[in-house]
C-alpha positions in Angstrom: -7.7 -32.0 -77.8 -10.9 -32.2 -75.7 -12.9 -29.2 -77.4 -14.4 -29.1 -80.6 -12.9 -26.6 -83.7 -16.0 -25.6 -85.3 -15.2 -21.6 -87.0 -11.2 -20.9 -88.2 -11.8 -17.2 -87.3 -12.1 -15.0 -83.7 -12.9 -12.2 -81.8 -11.3 -10.3 -79.8 -13.2 -11.2 -77.4 -13.2 -15.1 -77.5 -9.2 -14.6 -76.9 -10.5 -12.9 -74.1 -12.5 -15.4 -72.4 -10.3 -18.1 -73.4 -7.5 -16.1 -72.2 -9.6 -16.0 -68.6 -10.4 -19.5 -68.6 -6.2 -20.6 -69.3 -5.5 -18.6 -66.5 -8.4 -20.0 -63.8 -7.4 -23.1 -65.1 -3.9 -23.0 -64.9 -4.7 -22.2 -61.5 -6.6 -25.2 -60.5 -3.6 -26.9 -62.3 -1.4 -25.9 -59.1 -3.4 -27.1 -56.9 -4.6 -30.5 -57.8 -0.7 -31.4 -58.7 0.2 -30.3 -54.5 -0.4 -34.0 -53.7 2.3 -35.7 -55.3 0.5 -39.1 -55.7 -1.9 -37.4 -58.5 -1.6 -39.9 -60.9 -0.3 -43.1 -59.0 -2.1 -45.6 -61.1 0.9 -46.8 -62.4 2.6 -46.8 -65.8 1.2 -47.1 -68.6 2.2 -47.1 -71.8 0.6 -46.0 -75.3 1.2 -44.7 -78.5 0.0 -42.3 -81.8 1.8 -43.5 -85.9 0.9 -40.9 -88.3 0.6 -42.5 -91.5 0.9 -41.7 -95.5 -1.1 -42.6 -97.9 0.2 -43.2 -101.8 -1.6 -44.9 -105.0 0.5 -47.2 -106.7 3.1 -45.2 -108.6 4.4 -44.1 -104.6 2.9 -41.0 -105.0 0.1 -39.2 -102.7 -3.4 -40.2 -103.4 -5.8 -37.2 -100.9 -7.9 -40.6 -99.6 -8.0 -40.2 -95.4 -11.1 -38.7 -95.5 -12.9 -42.0 -97.8 -10.5 -43.9 -95.9 -11.9 -43.4 -92.4 -14.8 -43.4 -93.3 -14.9 -46.4 -94.7 -12.7 -48.4 -92.5 -14.9 -47.0 -89.5 -12.5 -47.4 -86.1 -12.8 -44.3 -83.5 -8.9 -45.0 -82.9 -8.7 -43.7 -87.3 -8.1 -40.4 -87.0 -7.4 -37.4 -90.0 -4.6 -35.6 -90.4 -3.4 -32.3 -90.9 -2.9 -33.0 -95.0 -5.7 -34.8 -96.9 -3.0 -37.9 -97.3 -2.3 -38.6 -93.9 -4.1 -40.8 -91.1 -3.3 -41.7 -87.6 -3.7 -43.8 -86.3 -4.0 -44.4 -82.3 -3.3 -47.9 -80.1 -5.2 -48.5 -77.0 -2.6 -47.3 -73.8 -1.2 -50.9 -72.6 -0.8 -50.9 -68.3 1.9 -53.3 -66.3 5.6 -53.2 -67.7 6.1 -56.4 -67.7 5.3 -56.9 -71.4 4.2 -53.5 -72.8 6.1 -53.6 -76.2 5.3 -56.8 -78.2 1.1 -55.4 -76.7 1.4 -52.5 -78.4 3.5 -54.3 -81.2 1.2 -56.6 -81.4 -1.7 -53.3 -81.8 -0.7 -51.7 -84.0 0.5 -54.9 -86.5 -3.2 -56.1 -86.7 -3.9 -52.5 -87.4 -1.7 -51.7 -90.1 -3.6 -55.1 -91.5 -6.9 -53.7 -91.3 -5.9 -50.5 -92.7 -3.9 -51.8 -95.5 -7.2 -53.3 -96.5 -8.8 -51.0 -96.3 -6.8 -49.0 -98.0 -6.1 -51.2 -100.8 -10.1 -50.9 -102.0 -9.9 -47.9 -102.8 -6.9 -48.6 -104.6 -4.1 -47.5 -102.1 -1.2 -47.9 -99.6 -0.3 -46.4 -96.6 3.3 -45.4 -95.7 5.4 -45.7 -92.0 8.3 -43.5 -92.8 9.6 -39.5 -91.4 9.0 -38.5 -94.4 7.3 -39.5 -98.2 10.9 -39.7 -100.4 8.0 -39.5 -103.6 6.3 -36.8 -102.6 6.2 -33.5 -104.6 6.3 -29.5 -104.0 2.7 -29.5 -105.5 1.7 -31.8 -102.5 0.7 -29.2 -100.3 -0.9 -26.0 -100.0 -4.8 -24.8 -99.1 -5.9 -27.7 -101.6 -4.3 -30.8 -99.9 -5.4 -29.7 -96.5 -8.1 -32.2 -94.9 -11.0 -29.6 -94.3 -12.0 -29.1 -91.2 -12.2 -25.3 -90.0 -9.2 -26.3 -86.5 -6.8 -26.9 -89.5 -8.1 -23.1 -91.6 -7.9 -21.9 -87.8 -4.6 -23.0 -87.1 -3.0 -21.8 -90.1 -5.4 -18.6 -89.2 -3.8 -18.5 -85.9 0.0 -19.1 -86.6 0.4 -16.1 -89.9 -1.9 -14.0 -87.2 0.7 -14.0 -84.5 4.3 -13.7 -86.7 4.7 -12.1 -90.6 1.9 -14.3 -91.3 4.7 -16.4 -93.9 6.5 -19.4 -93.4 10.2 -20.0 -94.2 12.2 -22.9 -94.8 15.5 -22.9 -95.1 17.7 -26.8 -94.1 20.8 -27.3 -94.9 21.5 -30.6 -97.3 22.4 -31.6 -101.4 21.3 -28.6 -102.1 20.0 -27.3 -99.7 16.4 -26.9 -99.4 15.1 -23.1 -99.3 11.7 -22.2 -100.2 8.4 -19.7 -98.9 4.8 -21.1 -97.7 1.4 -18.7 -96.7 0.2 -22.1 -94.9 0.6 -25.2 -92.7 1.1 -27.6 -94.8 4.6 -28.0 -95.6 4.3 -30.0 -91.9 2.1 -32.1 -93.1 5.1 -33.6 -94.9 6.3 -35.1 -91.3 4.7 -38.7 -89.4 5.7 -39.3 -86.6 5.4 -42.2 -83.7 4.8 -40.4 -80.8 5.0 -42.7 -77.3 2.9 -41.8 -74.6 4.1 -42.6 -70.6 2.4 -42.6 -68.0 4.5 -40.8 -64.1 3.5 -39.8 -61.5 3.3 -36.2 -60.6 5.9 -37.2 -57.2 8.8 -38.2 -60.1 7.6 -35.9 -63.5 10.6 -33.2 -63.1 13.2 -35.9 -62.8 11.2 -38.0 -65.1 11.3 -35.6 -67.6 15.1 -34.8 -67.2 15.6 -38.4 -67.9 14.5 -38.2 -71.2 15.3 -34.9 -72.4 18.7 -36.2 -71.4 18.0 -39.9 -73.3 16.5 -37.6 -76.4 19.0 -37.3 -78.5 21.1 -40.7 -78.5 17.0 -42.2 -79.6 16.6 -40.0 -82.2 20.4 -40.6 -83.8 19.1 -44.4 -83.5 15.8 -43.9 -84.8 16.7 -41.0 -87.5 14.0 -42.6 -90.6 14.0 -39.2 -92.5 16.6 -37.9 -94.3 15.3 -36.3 -97.7 12.4 -34.0 -99.1 12.1 -33.2 -103.2 14.5 -35.3 -103.8 17.6 -33.2 -101.6 19.7 -35.1 -98.9 18.9 -32.6 -95.9 19.1 -33.8 -92.1 18.9 -37.9 -91.2 15.4 -36.7 -89.4 14.4 -33.6 -91.5 11.4 -33.9 -89.8 12.7 -32.2 -86.8 14.0 -28.6 -89.1 11.0 -28.8 -91.2 8.7 -29.0 -88.1 10.1 -26.1 -87.1 10.2 -23.6 -90.0 6.7 -25.4 -91.4 4.5 -23.7 -88.6 7.1 -20.5 -87.2 5.5 -17.2 -88.9 8.1 -14.8 -86.3 9.9 -12.4 -87.9 13.2 -12.6 -88.4 14.0 -8.5 -87.9 13.4 -7.5 -84.9 16.1 -7.5 -81.9 14.2 -9.9 -79.9 11.8 -12.9 -80.7 10.0 -15.0 -78.8 10.5 -18.4 -78.7 9.9 -21.3 -81.2 6.3 -23.3 -81.2 8.5 -26.3 -81.7 11.3 -26.8 -79.6 13.3 -28.9 -77.0 12.7 -27.4 -74.4 13.6 -24.0 -72.4 15.1 -25.6 -69.7 15.8 -28.5 -67.1 12.8 -28.6 -64.6 13.4 -28.0 -61.6 10.9 -29.1 -59.1 7.4 -30.5 -60.8 5.0 -30.6 -63.9 3.4 -27.4 -63.7 6.4 -25.2 -64.1 5.9 -26.8 -68.0 2.3 -25.9 -68.2 2.4 -22.0 -66.8 5.8 -22.0 -69.2 3.9 -22.8 -71.8 1.1 -20.0 -71.2 3.7 -17.7 -70.3 5.6 -17.6 -73.3 2.6 -18.4 -75.5 -0.3 -16.5 -77.3 -3.5 -18.4 -77.3 -4.1 -19.6 -81.1 -7.1 -21.1 -81.2 -9.8 -19.4 -78.1 -12.8 -22.2 -77.8 -13.6 -22.1 -74.5 -15.5 -24.5 -72.3 -18.9 -23.6 -70.0 -17.9 -26.7 -67.6 -16.8 -25.5 -63.7 -13.8 -26.9 -63.5 -14.1 -26.1 -59.5 -17.1 -27.6 -59.1 -15.6 -30.8 -60.4 -12.7 -30.8 -58.1 -14.5 -30.6 -55.5 -17.2 -33.5 -56.0 -14.0 -35.2 -56.0 -13.8 -35.4 -59.9 -10.5 -34.4 -62.0 -11.3 -31.3 -64.1 -11.3 -31.3 -67.5 -9.1 -28.3 -68.1 -10.1 -28.0 -71.4 -8.6 -24.8 -72.3 -5.5 -25.1 -70.8 -5.4 -28.5 -72.8 -6.5 -27.6 -76.0 -3.7 -24.5 -75.7 -1.0 -27.3 -74.9 -1.9 -28.8 -78.0 -1.3 -25.8 -79.4 2.9 -25.3 -78.4 4.2 -28.2 -79.8 8.3 -29.2 -77.5 9.8 -31.6 -78.7 8.8 -33.9 -75.6 5.5 -32.4 -73.8 3.6 -32.7 -71.1 0.6 -33.5 -70.2 -2.5 -33.6 -68.2 -5.3 -35.9 -68.6 -8.6 -36.0 -66.4 -9.4 -39.6 -67.5 -8.7 -42.7 -65.7 -8.8 -40.3 -62.0 -6.5 -38.3 -63.5 -3.7 -38.1 -65.0 0.2 -36.9 -66.2 2.6 -38.1 -68.8 4.8 -37.0 -71.1 4.5 -37.4 -75.1 7.1 -38.2 -76.6 6.9 -36.8 -80.1 10.6 -37.3 -81.7 10.7 -40.8 -83.2 9.8 -41.0 -87.0 7.2 -43.3 -88.5 8.6 -46.3 -89.7 10.5 -48.8 -90.9 9.0 -50.9 -89.4 6.0 -52.2 -86.3 9.2 -54.5 -84.8 12.1 -51.3 -85.4 9.6 -48.2 -83.6 8.8 -50.8 -80.0 12.6 -50.9 -80.5 13.3 -47.3 -80.1 9.7 -47.4 -78.0 11.2 -49.6 -75.5 15.8 -47.9 -76.0 13.6 -44.7 -74.8 12.1 -45.9 -71.6 14.6 -48.0 -71.3 17.9 -45.2 -71.0 15.8 -42.3 -69.3 14.7 -45.0 -66.6 18.1 -46.6 -66.4 19.7 -42.5 -66.1 17.1 -42.0 -63.6 19.0 -43.1 -60.2 22.6 -40.9 -61.8 20.0 -38.2 -63.0 21.3 -35.9 -60.0 24.9 -36.8 -61.1 24.4 -36.1 -64.9 22.7 -32.8 -64.6 25.4 -29.8 -63.6 27.8 -31.7 -66.0 25.3 -31.5 -68.6 24.1 -27.8 -69.1 20.8 -28.0 -71.4 22.1 -25.4 -73.7 24.4 -29.0 -74.7 21.5 -31.7 -74.9 19.7 -29.0 -77.3 22.7 -29.4 -79.2 23.2 -33.2 -79.3 20.2 -33.4 -80.4 20.7 -31.5 -83.5 23.3 -32.9 -84.3 21.6 -36.6 -83.6 18.5 -34.8 -85.7 21.4 -34.3 -88.7 23.9 -36.4 -89.0 22.2 -39.6 -87.1 23.8 -42.7 -86.4 27.3 -40.6 -87.8 26.3 -37.8 -85.5 28.9 -36.9 -82.6 27.6 -35.9 -79.0 29.4 -34.8 -75.6 28.7 -37.1 -73.2 30.0 -36.1 -69.4 32.5 -39.4 -69.0 33.9 -40.8 -65.9 35.7 -37.9 -65.0 33.0 -36.1 -64.8 33.5 -33.9 -68.1 32.6 -33.4 -71.2 33.5 -34.9 -74.6 32.2 -34.5 -78.3 31.9 -39.0 -78.3 30.6 -41.0 -81.8 27.0 -41.6 -81.2 26.8 -45.5 -82.3 29.4 -46.1 -79.6 28.2 -44.0 -76.6 23.9 -46.1 -77.7 26.6 -49.3 -77.7 27.3 -48.4 -73.9 24.4 -47.3 -73.1 22.0 -50.1 -73.6 23.1 -51.5 -70.7 21.5 -48.8 -68.9 18.8 -49.1 -70.7 18.5 -52.5 -70.0 18.8 -52.1 -66.5 15.9 -49.2 -66.6 13.3 -51.3 -68.2 13.9 -54.4 -65.6 13.8 -51.9 -63.1 9.9 -50.9 -64.3 9.2 -54.5 -64.9 9.3 -55.3 -68.1 11.0 -59.1 -68.7 13.8 -60.3 -69.6 13.2 -61.3 -72.4 11.5 -58.3 -73.7 13.6 -56.0 -72.9 16.3 -58.3 -74.7 13.9 -58.6 -77.9 14.0 -55.5 -78.2 17.2 -54.1 -77.2 19.2 -56.8 -79.6 16.9 -54.9 -82.1 18.3 -51.2 -81.8 22.4 -53.4 -80.8 21.7 -54.6 -84.2 20.6 -50.6 -85.6 23.6 -49.5 -84.0 26.5 -52.1 -84.8 26.4 -52.5 -88.3 24.7 -49.0 -88.5 21.7 -49.4 -90.4 19.3 -47.6 -89.1 16.2 -46.5 -91.9 17.9 -42.9 -92.9 20.8 -45.1 -93.7 18.9 -47.9 -95.7 17.4 -44.9 -98.1 20.1 -42.7 -98.5 22.4 -46.5 -99.8 19.3 -47.1 -101.2 19.4 -44.4 -103.5 22.7 -44.1 -103.9 22.6 -47.4 -105.9 19.9 -47.3 -107.8 22.0 -43.5 -108.8 24.9 -45.6 -109.7 23.5 -48.1 -111.6 22.2 -44.7 -114.2 18.5 -44.7 -112.3 17.6 -40.6 -112.5 16.7 -39.2 -109.5 12.4 -39.0 -109.3 11.9 -43.1 -110.3 15.4 -44.0 -108.0 13.0 -42.2 -105.5 9.6 -44.5 -106.6 11.8 -47.3 -106.8 13.6 -46.7 -103.2 10.2 -46.4 -101.6 8.8 -49.8 -103.1 11.1 -51.6 -101.8 10.6 -50.1 -98.6 6.8 -50.1 -97.9 7.7 -54.4 -99.4 10.7 -54.9 -96.5 8.5 -53.3 -93.8 6.2 -55.2 -94.6 8.0 -57.8 -93.9 7.7 -57.4 -90.6 12.1 -57.1 -90.2 13.7 -55.0 -88.4 15.6 -52.3 -90.4 19.2 -53.6 -89.5 18.3 -57.0 -91.8 17.1 -55.2 -94.2 18.6 -56.5 -97.3 21.2 -53.6 -98.4 19.3 -50.9 -101.1 18.0 -54.1 -103.5 
């Protein structure tokens, strides 16, 4: 976030000073972004992978601090709950074979982390939601003991009712209340960062908004929680509810801090940052003493730490990122993808995502008038709920909207994604390799969520009770994930 959070409570004066510096930083950002060539070094590709820590019995192990201390890698960081870690891949510049380069990093990182975890009788698992989680795996005792997480809980409780209500449809539906944010730690993601030129930002961001539901449905890998069969990508409703303490008994409610967005971007990245400042009260009012305007006068990209900190306390599924590093630049953080099933699957998801958005870009000005933002938002939640079985609204050749099956739509748009990858300089072999993985998944209806559900069906049909079925399924998932095969080639639940 750029600023260390070393305490969990703040005074009214802290909030006042933070708000003033936040507004000043926003004003300076507008000046910085007045140059359409800002951040023009070129594209870069980066990612963060969140992981679960489990023992031999498939249950969580509260070992993130011990593993991080023993592993001693600055790219490894602690996450909200004590059984979660995050590994940050070094960004890749140049577009010839970025996904292969990131996959090599990821495979090496997972192998090294596996050795470190094994020394503590544990394993690390990339999975959207760990199927063996229990209700007692949440609460203050499971939270990583860092002030920023306590401050986050306190801040979110203070701006609402103080309670977090979780309600997700499924078999059976899940209904529960919490007074802390640790349920958010059930979610583990593969967050992809894509560097974009300032002058292109609005159109590229809108293209990613259009592409997100399609890619999310193809990538879904989080179908259960506490044994409930919920959404194919249960992370989507769970994340929103787990940190949402807004009161229900009011005539209107402010926008949620987790959302698909508020609308198409009209002109520039600036409006996304201004929107976040206008709509969401600060949670973590920690200030820097840096003179950002002096930095800018010296020809440096200003740090804008308060603005970046505030931006990181709001969690849209596509988040704008301003970064002063490397002379200053803008990125889009693509937050919707789940962790897992395997490293090659995660990079295939990313390749499809980048390629599809870039492939839609040449026709974005024709697509947006035909697609109201509300329909794109509808697509996002339908894709999360039903995965590969979803039906989405999409403009047809005659320009009119119609509801179509996600699998058929994704299959048709693979050519668009391929063209998009070639358009940004990805070589044909790289594009073909990763999109073939998506094609096999779509054609065979064999995504991560469906594989998990089919495995559970088979185990329970054989007479195994729910809890042992979840444990056996997880063991088969771990073995298949470590094989390096894409999920479309995994044995069918055996």
